[in-house]
C-alpha positions, 0 to 999 in steps of 0.5 A: 506759489506753493500753499503755506502749510496750516500745521506743523505735522506736515514737516515731521513725514506721518503728516505726509501721504508720500512719506508714508508710502515711502516709508513703507518702502523701506521698510521691505528693502531696508528695514533697519533703516525704516525703523530708523526713521521711523524713530526719529519721526516719532522722536520728532513729534514727541518734542514739538508736543513737548515744546507746544505744552511748555508755550501753553503753560508759561505764563509770559505772554507776548503782546505782540503776538496774533495767529500769524505769528503763531503759526510761525513759532509752530514751524520754527518748533516742527524745524528745530525737532526736525533737526534736533531729532535722530541725534547720538544716544537721543529718545530715536535712539532707544524708540529704534533699539525696542522697535528692532528688539520687537520686531526681531531685527536685534536678536536677544540670548541664543536659545538652547536647540536641544531636545530637553530645552526646544519650544514647546508648541501649542497645537492649538495657537493660532499662527502668529503673522509675520510683520513685514520686516520680518517677511524678506528673512523668512523668505530667505530661511524657506526658500533655502531649508530643503537644500541645508537639510541635504546639508544636514544630512552630511555634515550633521550640523542643524539645517538652521545654522547653516541658514544663518550662515547664509543670511548673514553672509548674503544679507538675508539674500539681498547683498548675493555675490555676483558674475561680472555678467550680473547673474547671481554666484548662488555663493552664499557662503562667500567661499573662494576659489583657492588653486583647488577649486575648477570650477566656475569663479567671478572677482569680489570686492570684499572687506577684509581684516588685517590686525583688526584694520579693515581694507577693501580687496579683490578676492575670487569667489567660488560661482556655482549653477545654483543655491543647492550646489552652494549648501552641497560644497558648504557641506563637503568643505566642512566634512572634508577639511579637517580645519572645520572638525571643531564646527561639525562636532559642536552639533547643536550648540550654536555658540560653538558653532559660531565660536568654532568657524571663528577659531578656525578662521572661516572669515577675518572679522573679528566679530563674526562669531557675535554676527553669527550668532545673533542671527543664528537666535533671528532664525529660530525666531522666525522659525518658531514664527510660523511655527506656533 
């Protein structure tokens, strides 16, 4: 027979070493999911403590109460708290949103990127460490920096903006388009293969929006030999197509770049510009984190 837990904390997750290890692993692969789970567990602990305090301050006592009934009550409170935690509009929602902001997972307003408003770097400041949830994103930015700089030289579009768009399209590299054999197509910008494309292609199930309604369709996408080729092809598309003249002319205006892409019909997602603006803000913050 399994041993009966002596404290209700074992049902919350924080008292379980396996649950903590699982949460750490999830933080590396699904940062937002890990934040939500941690917030839910914090709320559960808070509710248990609140119930315990209310019972201790109660003026009435159970005349038939004993250690067994007390333990049963605590376990019942733990189960009830765990079940109720994480409901829409609950305390865990507030905790999760604050944690996401602190960890850079939910960016705030887009900072100005022109020279007059560029952040001042103090050379005497100690480098700040990047937390686990941001590390994968920081690695993605660093990995594609050289290719993005080459694309910037060709188009004038800031490298950070293009890296951010690649991050949005691929989920920071975690959801890259794959070839039929499972290898990466290195298509970091979700560029489809039209009739004029003579290179390799791959068929992918993707989400398209028609009149604001999302639907799954199979589309043919371009396939590249490397991420550098993807950036180079994207730069050529931006530079040579009159359709994206407004995007190129946006210069260092992050919001203008994002809105220009949506206006030009780069993506059918009606929220594409807002999503891209938030990712650009995250990229800029990550870069400041490793330089200050």
